[in-house]
C-alpha positions, 0 to 999 in steps of 0.5 A, spaced: 238 912 808 236 917 803 242 921 804 246 914 803 242 913 797 244 919 794 252 919 795 252 912 792 248 914 786 253 920 785 259 916 786 255 911 780 254 916 776 261 919 776 264 912 775 260 911 769 262 918 766 269 916 768 268 909 765 265 912 758 271 917 757 277 913 758 274 908 753 273 913 749 281 916 749 283 908 749 280 906 743 285 904 737 286 907 731 288 903 724 294 899 725 298 901 722 298 908 722 301 911 716 303 919 715 307 922 710 312 927 709 315 931 703 323 931 701 325 936 696 332 938 693 333 943 687 339 944 682 339 951 678 345 951 674 352 953 676 356 959 674 362 959 678 369 957 673 371 949 674 378 949 676 382 944 671 382 936 672 388 931 671 387 929 664 389 922 665 385 922 672 379 928 672 377 925 679 383 930 682 384 937 681 391 940 678 395 946 678 397 947 671 402 951 669 404 956 662 411 954 659 409 960 655 408 965 660 409 965 668 403 969 669 399 964 666 395 960 664 388 965 663 383 963 668 377 959 665 371 962 662 365 963 667 359 957 667 355 954 666 357 952 660 365 954 660 372 952 658 375 951 664 383 950 662 387 949 654 393 948 654 399 953 651 405 949 647 412 949 647 416 946 642 422 948 644 429 952 643 432 950 636 439 950 632 437 953 625 437 948 619 436 948 612 433 940 613 425 940 613 424 937 622 419 936 626 419 938 633 414 936 639 410 940 643 413 938 651 407 935 655 403 940 660 407 942 666 403 942 673 407 946 678 408 940 683 413 938 677 410 932 673 407 933 667 400 930 664 398 930 656 396 937 652 389 937 654 383 942 654 377 942 658 371 943 658 364 944 663 356 943 662 353 945 668 347 947 665 342 942 668 341 936 664 345 934 657 343 940 651 349 939 647 355 942 645 361 943 641 368 946 642 373 948 636 380 950 635 384 955 631 390 958 630 390 966 629 395 965 623 402 964 622 408 964 627 410 970 626 416 974 630 415 980 634 418 984 627 412 980 623 417 976 620 413 969 619 415 962 619 413 960 612 410 953 611 410 952 619 404 947 621 402 944 627 398 937 627 395 934 633 394 927 634 391 921 639 386 925 640 381 923 647 376 923 651 376 923 659 371 924 664 368 922 671 361 924 669 355 918 668 353 922 662 354 919 654 360 921 652 361 926 646 359 923 639 365 928 636 371 926 639 376 928 633 383 923 633 387 928 630 387 934 625 392 939 622 390 947 624 391 951 617 392 959 618 389 961 611 387 968 613 386 968 620 386 960 621 380 954 620 376 952 625 377 945 627 370 942 630 375 937 635 370 935 640 362 934 640 356 932 644 348 931 642 342 933 646 343 928 652 351 927 651 356 930 655 354 934 661 359 935 667 366 936 666 370 933 660 377 934 658 380 933 650 387 930 650 393 929 646 395 922 648 395 918 655 402 918 659 406 913 654 404 919 648 404 925 651 411 928 649 409 925 641 402 927 640 403 935 639 408 937 634 410 943 629 413 941 622 417 947 619 420 947 612 428 946 610 427 951 605 423 957 609 428 963 612 428 962 619 431 968 624 435 967 629 428 969 634 422 967 638 416 965 633 410 965 637 402 965 635 395 965 639 390 959 638 383 961 640 378 956 644 371 956 642 365 952 645 358 953 643 351 951 646 349 948 639 349 940 639 353 936 634 347 933 630 352 928 626 350 921 625 357 917 626 363 920 630 369 923 626 376 920 627 
C-alpha cells in the first residue's frame, strides 16, 4: 500500500507540474498583436549626363544630329545641374542678293530622319527645386574663315515654349521671343528661369511646335551688306546657372 501510494502521489505531482507548464505556454497575448519594422529609401544628387529627349514629347529619348558638324552634337554637361543639349542652326545655301532677306533655320533633325523644333534641354537633379537660370549669347557676328563679317545680320527666335514630364511647377520665365545682338562679344539673353520651388527634373525650351518648327528661328541679312561667295558662321554659348529667378512676373 505504501508503495502504491507513493507512486500515486508522484504521478499526481507530475501531472500537476505538466499541467502548470502547459497552461503557462498557452496563455493568450494581446489581440491583435502589433510589431513595427522599417522601410527606408535615400536619394542623392545625380551627376551623370542626361541624354536628349523629344522636345514635343519629353517622355521619349531621341538622337539629334548637328547639321553644322558631322562629328556633333557635343555631349551634354555633367549633372546634377546640367545642359543636356542645344540645337545648332543651319540657314541653308542661298543665292547672293541685294534685297533684304530672312532665312529660316532648318528644324532639328533626328538620326531616324524625322524633324522636331529646335531646342535646348536642361536638367536639375540636385534634389528639391532650388531654382536656376538658362541664358544664351551669340559670340560675335557671322564671319568667314578669313574674318569677313556678314554686317547687320541678326538671329531672331520666336514661339519659345517649355515642355517637361516633371510634376514640378513650370519655370516662371519662359521667354516667348528674342533677338541675339552682336555688340562686342554678344549680349546675354535670359531665356528660361525657375524660382526656388520650380523647375526640378528635365526641361525643354523649344522654338515652336510641329506646325511652326520651320519658321521659329530666322536670320535677317540686309540687302546692302556685301556678301562673299563663302560660308559664314558664328557660335552660341548656352549657360545654366544655379542663381534662381527672383522676379514676380514672367517675361514674354
